[in-house]
TORLUMBA-569454 format. One record per residue (C-alpha): x, y, z; residue in one letter. Coordinates in steps of 0.001 Angstrom, whole numbers. Layout:
% residues N
       X       Y       Z dotor
       X       Y       Z     A
...
% end
This chain:
% residues 615
       X       Y       Z dotor
  172274   19293  -30020     M
  175226   16897  -30043     N
  174689   14501  -27131     S
  178421   14665  -26395     D
  178537   18455  -26372     Q
  179740   20368  -23328     L
  176456   21187  -21589     D
  176052   21658  -17847     G
  172281   21184  -17789     I
  172332   17994  -19883     S
  175108   16527  -17743     A
  173125   17018  -14535     I
  169862   15871  -16133     R
  171540   12601  -17100     T
  172475   12013  -13471     Y
  168974   12911  -12259     V
  167405   10458  -14693     D
  169620    7705  -13298     R
  169155    8874   -9734     L
  165359    8645   -9543     V
  165484    4980  -10596     T
  168372    4068   -8311     G
  170391    3630  -11515     D
  167916     949  -12576     G
  168115    -932   -9273     R
  165429     825   -7223     C
  162111     390   -8989     N
  158747    1231   -7450     G
  157779    4017   -5062     M
  160691    5523   -3193     K
  161812    8418   -1023     V
  164498   10858   -2201     L
  166774   12168     569     L
  168883   15264    -153     L
  171040   17840    1602     D
  170933   21614    1143     G
  173411   21673   -1743     A
  172008   18734   -3711     T
  168489   20129   -3295     T
  169623   23271   -5098     Q
  171385   21253   -7796     I
  168336   19129   -8595     L
  165983   22106   -8539     S
  168015   23747  -11340     C
  167050   20992  -13780     V
  163856   19404  -12392     S
  160616   20659  -10934     T
  158990   19107   -7898     Q
  156150   17706  -10021     S
  158616   16113  -12445     E
  160433   14332   -9622     I
  157226   13163   -7939     L
  155843   11828  -11231     S
  158687    9312  -11457     R
  157710    6943   -8656     E
  159075    9284   -5988     V
  156639    9425   -3076     Y
  158520   11988   -1006     L
  161439   14394   -1376     V
  163007   15187    1977     S
  166048   16738    3602     R
  168398   14471    5530     L
  170103   17459    7161     D
  167001   19255    8472     D
  165482   18335   11864     P
  162046   19336   10583     R
  162281   16580    7963     C
  164424   14013    9768     N
  163162   12707   13138     P
  166648   11311   13858     N
  167847   14913   14176     L
  165060   16296   16377     K
  167332   16592   19382     E
  170013   18544   17533     H
  170182   22300   17710     S
  169671   24729   14857     N
  173300   25788   15161     N
  174463   22288   14327     N
  172140   22240   11335     N
  173590   25536   10083     N
  177094   24104   10214     S
  175931   21204    8069     I
  174478   23572    5480     N
  177717   25557    5360     N
  179883   22474    4865     E
  177650   21289    2067     N
  178666   24364     143     G
  175199   25829    -291     G
  174359   29495     127     D
  172345   29221    3320     S
  170881   32680    2767     S
  168952   31265    -187     N
  167953   28003    1464     D
  164479   29091    2599     N
  165158   28079    6172     G
  165954   24532    5110     G
  162721   23872    3196     I
  163195   24144    -568     H
  160641   23688   -3337     S
  161952   20148   -3761     L
  162117   19384     -47     A
  158744   18386    1366     L
  157941   17750    4998     Q
  158449   14224    6298     E
  155451   11900    6354     E
  154883    8842    8500     A
  154452    5219    7441     H
  157239    5008    4851     V
  159260    2245    6490     G
  158442    -231    3724     H
  159812    2097    1069     M
  163271    2314    -385     K
  165389    5461     -99     A
  167539    7047   -2788     V
  170078    9292   -1062     V
  171953   12058   -2909     F
  174478   14032    -840     L
  177754   15901   -1058     R
  180652   13676     174     P
  181399   15581    3394     T
  182245   14547    6944     D
  178935   15900    8231     N
  176891   14056    5640     N
  178616   10767    6436     I
  177796   11463   10080     G
  174153   11968    9125     L
  174148    8696    7196     L
  175726    6815   10103     V
  172999    8175   12388     R
  170335    7290    9814     E
  171596    3715    9420     L
  171735    3206   13174     S
  167959    3819   13230     R
  166908    3131    9637     P
  163565    4502    8505     R
  163533    2736    5133     F
  163904    -803    3874     S
  166837     -73    1519     E
  169302    2741     929     Y
  170739    3505   -2510     H
  173406    6126   -1857     I
  174892    8537   -4395     Y
  177511   11192   -3725     F
  177893   14325   -5841     S
  181686   14027   -5955     G
  184642   11802   -5177     I
  184146   10060   -1820     L
  187375    9935     255     P
  188364    6336    1162     P
  188234    7007    4905     N
  184612    8210    4664     L
  183668    5220    2524     F
  185185    2897    5113     Q
  183312    4677    7919     L
  180049    4238    6024     L
  180735     534    5425     C
  181465     -61    9097     E
  178183    1497   10231     N
  175473    -417    8397     D
  174535   -2938   11096     P
  171288   -4036    9413     Q
  172766   -4290    5914     D
  170312   -1763    4482     R
  172754    -124    2012     V
  172383   -1757   -1403     K
  174730     409   -3464     Q
  177072    3385   -3184     V
  178004    5388   -6280     Q
  179592    8695   -7240     E
  177521   10958   -9510     F
  179608   14015  -10355     Y
  176861   16601  -10023     A
  178533   19034   -7634     D
  177647   22321   -9328     F
  174593   24368  -10284     L
  173804   24202  -14032     P
  172303   27630  -14707     I
  172455   27692  -18510     N
  173753   24993  -20851     P
  177028   26939  -21071     D
  177040   28485  -17568     L
  177696   26567  -14339     V
  178297   27864  -10823     S
  179366   26569   -7408     L
  177208   29155   -5624     N
  180132   29897   -3276     C
  180261   33423   -1911     R
  183220   35260    -354     N
  185736   33845   -2825     T
  187505   37050   -3882     L
  189950   36016   -1173     Q
  189403   32361    -353     M
  189698   30491    2890     T
  191163   26991    2705     S
  187671   25479    3018     A
  186338   27546     109     L
  189421   26730   -1957     Y
  188774   23019   -1417     K
  185146   23520   -2469     R
  186297   25206   -5686     N
  188751   22393   -6475     I
  186057   19765   -5946     L
  183542   21734   -7999     G
  185935   22124  -10931     L
  186714   18397  -10784     Q
  182991   17694  -10928     S
  182544   19938  -13978     M
  185160   17892  -15841     L
  183872   14508  -14682     L
  180200   15307  -15322     A
  181055   16250  -18900     N
  183431   13255  -19198     K
  186400   15375  -20164     R
  190102   15306  -19430     Q
  191794   18567  -20491     P
  194394   18336  -23205     G
  195859   21624  -21942     T
  195555   23531  -18676     I
  196442   27227  -18633     R
  196005   29932  -16027     Y
  196077   33676  -15527     Q
  199630   34535  -14536     K
  198695   37636  -12546     S
  196662   35505  -10113     S
  198381   33353   -7493     R
  195043   31687   -6820     L
  194438   30779  -10479     A
  197941   29326  -10709     K
  197466   27206   -7589     Q
  194076   25959   -8729     L
  195401   25027  -12179     A
  198382   23178  -10728     Q
  196282   21334   -8152     D
  193659   20217  -10658     I
  196446   19034  -12955     S
  198007   17028  -10128     A
  194629   15510   -9219     N
  194014   14439  -12806     I
  197427   12774  -13035     K
  197075   10966   -9718     S
  193527    9598  -10092     D
  192636    7105  -12827     D
  189029    8273  -12772     I
  190018   11183  -15032     F
  191688    8943  -17587     H
  188549    7793  -19399     F
  189263   10175  -22245     R
  191543   12927  -23349     R
  190514   15826  -25525     G
  186964   16522  -26599     T
  185697   13293  -28051     G
  183935   15285  -30755     G
  181848   17749  -28795     G
  183022   20991  -30325     G
  184023   20418  -33910     G
  183302   18193  -36842     T
  186500   16164  -36649     N
  185642   13431  -34159     N
  188980   12049  -33002     N
  191256   12027  -29989     N
  193505   14745  -31406     N
  190804   17244  -30547     N
  191644   19385  -27567     N
  189826   20658  -24503     L
  191464   23720  -23006     L
  190897   24280  -19295     L
  191560   27947  -18625     L
  191608   29167  -15007     V
  191159   32926  -14621     V
  190507   35310  -11738     D
  187798   37911  -11224     R
  190457   40444  -10244     M
  191607   40840  -13862     D
  188279   42502  -14674     D
  186663   44377  -11770     P
  184742   46592  -14214     V
  182155   44132  -15553     T
  180493   43404  -12158     P
  180056   47151  -11575     L
  178052   47880  -14737     L
  174292   48123  -15165     S
  172850   45311  -17278     Q
  170333   45379  -20116     W
  169759   41745  -21129     T
  166935   39823  -19463     Y
  168773   37320  -17270     Q
  171517   39771  -16330     A
  169085   42613  -15676     M
  166897   40503  -13404     V
  169945   39473  -11364     H
  171213   43043  -11103     E
  167941   44704  -10125     L
  165900   41932   -8467     L
  168317   39124   -7656     G
  168320   35729   -9394     L
  169390   33022   -6957     N
  169037   29313   -7752     N
  166814   30365  -10684     N
  164409   32096   -8291     R
  163261   35709   -8269     V
  161620   37222   -5190     I
  158895   39721   -6115     L
  157445   39973   -2612     R
  156749   43638   -1879     G
  156709   44657   -5537     V
  153727   46949   -6295     P
  150626   45230   -7715     N
  152092   41707   -7702     V
  149683   38920   -6742     S
  150525   36424   -4023     K
  151162   33550   -6440     D
  153872   35643   -8144     L
  155791   36602   -4996     E
  158426   33980   -5807     E
  158867   32862   -9417     V
  161267   30641  -11320     V
  163348   31643  -14347     L
  164939   28432  -15586     S
  166936   27727  -18733     S
  166376   23974  -18437     A
  164562   22507  -21449     P
  160805   22221  -20985     G
  160612   24642  -18048     H
  160047   28082  -19599     D
  160339   28297  -23371     A
  159989   32086  -23353     F
  162854   32602  -20919     F
  164973   30027  -22705     Q
  164531   31961  -25962     S
  164861   35476  -24544     H
  167263   35322  -21592     R
  169868   37155  -23708     N
  167440   39637  -25298     S
  168045   43298  -24570     N
  165505   45452  -22766     F
  163912   46836  -25928     G
  163619   43433  -27623     E
  162268   41973  -24421     L
  159435   44506  -24215     G
  158331   43648  -27740     E
  158574   39892  -27085     A
  156495   40089  -23898     I
  153891   42189  -25679     Q
  153635   39498  -28381     K
  153515   36772  -25715     L
  150578   38540  -24066     L
  148740   39071  -27352     Q
  149172   35423  -28354     D
  147850   34272  -24994     Y
  144829   36578  -25190     Q
  144027   35252  -28647     A
  144272   31622  -27490     R
  142239   32196  -24340     S
  139447   33913  -26283     Q
  139093   30791  -28421     Q
  138370   28780  -25285     H
  135968   31118  -23522     Q
  132938   29406  -21970     V
  130607   31397  -24210     S
  132206   29721  -27248     N
  131484   26193  -26036     L
  128653   25028  -28298     K
  129008   21256  -28149     S
  130257   18326  -26108     I
  133332   18231  -28361     E
  134040   21899  -27562     D
  133785   21154  -23844     M
  136113   18162  -24134     Q
  138616   20231  -26077     S
  138416   22957  -23434     F
  139095   20483  -20600     M
  142059   19025  -22492     E
  143527   22481  -23068     K
  142737   23894  -19610     Y
  145942   22746  -17805     P
  148034   24085  -20672     E
  146162   27402  -20664     L
  146522   27716  -16897     R
  150266   27081  -17123     S
  150542   29565  -19969     E
  148608   32128  -17941     S
  151113   31827  -15084     H
  154052   32146  -17493     T
  152611   35258  -19115     V
  151742   36836  -15750     S
  155229   36083  -14442     K
  157076   37739  -17304     H
  154705   40701  -17413     V
  155210   41238  -13655     A
  159004   41019  -13928     I
  159116   43322  -16938     M
  156871   45833  -15185     G
  159120   45950  -12138     E
  162276   46240  -14267     L
  160748   49154  -16163     A
  159727   50838  -12907     R
  163224   50535  -11457     L
  164842   51816  -14653     V
  162734   54967  -14400     E
  162964   55456  -10640     V
  166733   55011  -10575     C
  167438   57001  -13783     S
  169303   53948  -15005     L
  169428   54936  -18661     M
  171330   58095  -17804     D
  173568   56281  -15316     V
  174262   53355  -17635     S
  175221   55549  -20588     A
  177898   57193  -18427     F
  179042   53817  -17039     E
  179579   52568  -20583     Q
  181526   55693  -21445     D
  183755   55246  -18382     L
  184344   51616  -19248     A
  185040   52084  -22954     C
  186636   55473  -23620     T
  189462   57682  -22331     D
  188354   61242  -21581     D
  189555   62144  -18116     Q
  188525   65774  -18164     G
  185077   65143  -19600     G
  184508   62129  -17362     H
  185508   64023  -14224     L
  183169   66877  -15051     K
  180207   64572  -15696     E
  181007   62447  -12638     L
  181000   65475  -10340     M
  177652   66529  -11780     S
  176135   63127  -11157     K
  177542   62886   -7636     L
  175808   66164   -6840     D
  172515   65077   -8425     S
  169613   64073   -6194     S
  168135   61931   -8973     S
  171081   59499   -8897     I
  170763   56817   -6220     K
  173532   56269   -3661     I
  174541   52783   -4925     P
  174884   54186   -8451     D
  177048   57079   -7242     K
  179290   54524   -5552     L
  179649   52438   -8713     R
  180394   55493  -10850     L
  183097   56632   -8444     G
  184699   53178   -8476     M
  184613   52958  -12272     L
  186327   56345  -12511     Y
  188999   55334   -9990     A
  189761   52083  -11817     L
  190205   53812  -15175     R
  192239   56812  -14015     Y
  194109   55302  -11069     E
  197499   55737  -12789     T
  196832   59174  -14317     A
  199159   61950  -13187     M
  196289   63970  -11757     Q
  193611   61373  -11179     N
  191469   63533   -8841     A
  190460   60463   -6838     I
  190620   62367   -3500     P
  188279   65010   -4948     A
  185936   62277   -6202     V
  185819   60753   -2715     K
  184953   64115   -1217     E
  182219   64659   -3815     A
  180831   61219   -3025     M
  180727   62135     661     R
  178828   65358    -137     R
  176511   63353   -2366     G
  175452   61118     508     G
  177634   58050      -7     V
  178447   56585    3435     P
  182140   56592    4480     P
  182321   52777    4636     N
  181161   52647    1020     N
  183598   55335     -95     I
  186310   53089    1361     A
  185428   50536   -1319     L
  187358   52677   -3817     I
  190565   51818   -1971     D
  189382   48209   -1562     A
  188812   47680   -5291     V
  192186   49260   -6142     L
  193853   46991   -3610     K
  192054   43946   -4993     Y
  192254   44685   -8718     A
  194193   47895   -9303     G
  196712   48416  -12094     A
  199580   47055   -9971     K
  197745   43812   -9252     V
  195698   42791  -12277     R
  197041   41558  -15570     G
  197175   43635  -18765     P
  194315   44200  -21147     G
  191441   45633  -19092     L
  191511   48994  -20863     Y
  193141   47756  -24055     G
  196688   48120  -22710     T
  197585   44733  -24221     N
  196140   45519  -27663     Q
  198007   46867  -30632     S
  197224   50374  -31875     S
  195698   48849  -35014     L
  193421   46641  -32906     S
  192237   49607  -30860     K
  191604   51710  -33988     M
  189679   48873  -35646     T
  187476   48432  -32586     K
  186856   52182  -32354     S
  186070   52383  -36088     F
  183590   49498  -35955     M
  181881   51105  -32978     T
  181502   54358  -34926     S
  180248   52673  -38094     V
  177701   50557  -36268     Q
  176641   53629  -34307     G
  176620   51378  -31265     V
  173105   50220  -32108     S
  172576   50135  -28371     N
  174595   52722  -26485     V
  174112   50673  -23334     Y
  175981   47628  -24680     S
  179270   49093  -25907     Q
  181255   47300  -23234     H
  182690   43874  -23948     S
  184145   41970  -20981     P
  187867   41273  -20952     L
  186970   37577  -20938     L
  185850   37794  -24568     M
  189259   39115  -25701     D
  190805   36149  -23868     T
  188460   33686  -25587     I
  189041   35177  -29032     E
  192813   34952  -28521     S
  192553   31351  -27298     A
  190543   30075  -30268     V
  192996   31748  -32676     K
  196047   30321  -30904     G
  197170   33807  -29907     K
  196771   33611  -26130     L
  200127   34866  -24905     R
  202178   32474  -22818     G
  203584   35413  -20886     E
  200098   36206  -19592     D
  198518   32701  -19599     Y
  201186   30045  -18967     P
  200543   26343  -19372     M
  200748   23803  -16573     V
  203331   21264  -17722     S
  204552   17939  -16391     K
  207449   19652  -14643     L
  205324   22359  -13061     G
  204316   25565  -14806     S
  205850   27238  -17776     G
  205099   29221  -20909     I
  205635   26486  -23497     G
  202472   27299  -25438     V
  203874   27419  -28980     D
  202452   24930  -31477     N
  199551   23921  -29258     L
  196563   22635  -31273     P
  193663   25060  -31524     L
  191036   24143  -28915     P
  187646   22930  -30065     Q
  186277   23134  -26536     E
  187170   25537  -23729     I
  186144   25224  -20092     L
  186788   28523  -18339     I
  186756   28557  -14550     F
  186718   32001  -12935     M
  187748   32051   -9290     V
  185977   34839   -7450     G
  182879   34560   -9625     G
  181598   35559  -13053     M
  178677   37698  -14246     T
  175639   37229  -16443     Y
  177074   39784  -18889     E
  180004   37428  -19453     E
  177602   34484  -19672     A
  175558   36315  -22319     T
  178647   37032  -24393     K
  179787   33403  -24116     V
  176349   32236  -25244     S
  176441   34580  -28236     E
  179956   33366  -29060     F
  178811   29740  -28971     N
  175883   30503  -31247     E
  178129   32279  -33737     A
  180737   29483  -33674     N
  178461   26433  -33557     A
  180194   23357  -34954     G
  183634   24959  -34723     R
  184353   25660  -31072     V
  182319   25661  -27849     R
  182951   27460  -24560     V
  181432   26686  -21182     I
  181848   29236  -18387     L
  182092   28132  -14778     G
  183084   29835  -11578     G
  182712   30285   -7853     S
  179443   32228   -8085     T
  177467   34582  -10341     V
  177892   38173   -9206     H
  175764   41240   -9540     N
  177114   44609   -8376     S
  175640   44147   -4889     T
  177301   40781   -4203     S
  180597   41977   -5680     F
  180642   45051   -3438     L
  179706   42988    -374     E
  182673   40715    -972     E
  184999   43678   -1515     L
  184066   44886    1973     K
  185712   41744    3384     L
  189089   42508    1813     I
% end
């Protein structure tokens, strides 16, 4: 891999490597102090054992009274407000104790502290309180984003014992999920509050700074007021702050021509242009786990799953190098391929373990070899058990929820026009007792989105059939909510091919027929991929995706150089289906162009519907 390539995981790992040594100025045993958000960020790229093996005696939370004695007198409510400001999803914060956040231990006053926090008012307040009663001999402080001058001044004025030895900005203010997928883990961003908007601006800035990129071009989705505002604000920030001026273009990350004429395109889009993708069932490993089990901060909760042992109640699925080679190789494998791969994984493990059975130990050398291999075998055993358990639960849910039948119809609704046939099949499924209520809701919404503008769209009849089928009234109301949020009058063109030429549509239909849709459950391609294909060919229409210019915004996109790198930021959140397609695109175009997908959060259908309820 090119060391200069756009890669979210590598960018954060570089910061972590510098962090645990105090950037070379904090040698010896030390304590690592984090907040809720930075705990999540570090845990995406490093395990607890990795951190502790690098002269880190203790990993603790500065913002949790259970870890910080200086906060004992503060209430839980105050602690919750700190978590919220830090931009973390408090629902996934394990009550403040994360796998990287150990309980405080006494007798550490002689040690140095490396502090890694988001640059927020509350965190500066915590630092001021910490420095007024310092627990450690030195403080090496790192912020995950740009520290406002007033907060820096406040920090400088409140170090009475001169314990702070350095203050730096490490631009690690996002969760690196895959090398080409990064998230802010911000929920409720379909319609943003000012605080969430600020968090998204800061997160996007961090994505650029962590990868050491200044965009050559910034474009945005015209149909979205939010995308336009975000693009203009990030452009203004880049122009006004010299910190972004280290480089322009790619610096050689995407293509073979390593010069400053290369071009990074920052493209800001909005979830509302494609409300279909978050509503579909998923059939690739990472996406399927998130849809059916939930994948939050790389963690899957299997508690309550039939026949799962206690040590598998919470497991990690990480794409970071060295964490889980099987998941790294198969996160984009479809359900059928995955079953075969797990079967082979199990067979290979059984063969290896049989070689090291106690009955086969005939000599001292055999025993020594067994002891050397034992930790590796134990780790491999956990990996195999984890994937077998996850696959078993996915298979059970597919059968219990009749997902193959449901998904085939979802794909048909998303990809083809057949109003009469679709209405007939939809009514049948809404009346069926074998179709689960959440799936009936999604099918009704997919029908409404496709046929909203039809002369006789039958949406009122669909709502009534949903009611008879057991869908609660507040859920039926989500049909109107999704049309308000992303209906034909609001979203841009292209969702159902309305922006494609007749020849393009015929070609796509022909290729689908010829290939026989090798997997009927993967016919759908997100709108995002049409946008990417147009961008790399220089055919992204200025009327739909204007460029932010020096004088504001306009459509002067003619004669722009073809991008070799594209950073896409999706306000409102992206999906693992889109991430899978981006990953496949990058693999197919290696050495020519590279795309990294970022956004407010990673949705599954449940989180998307929950946010629609707030509209």
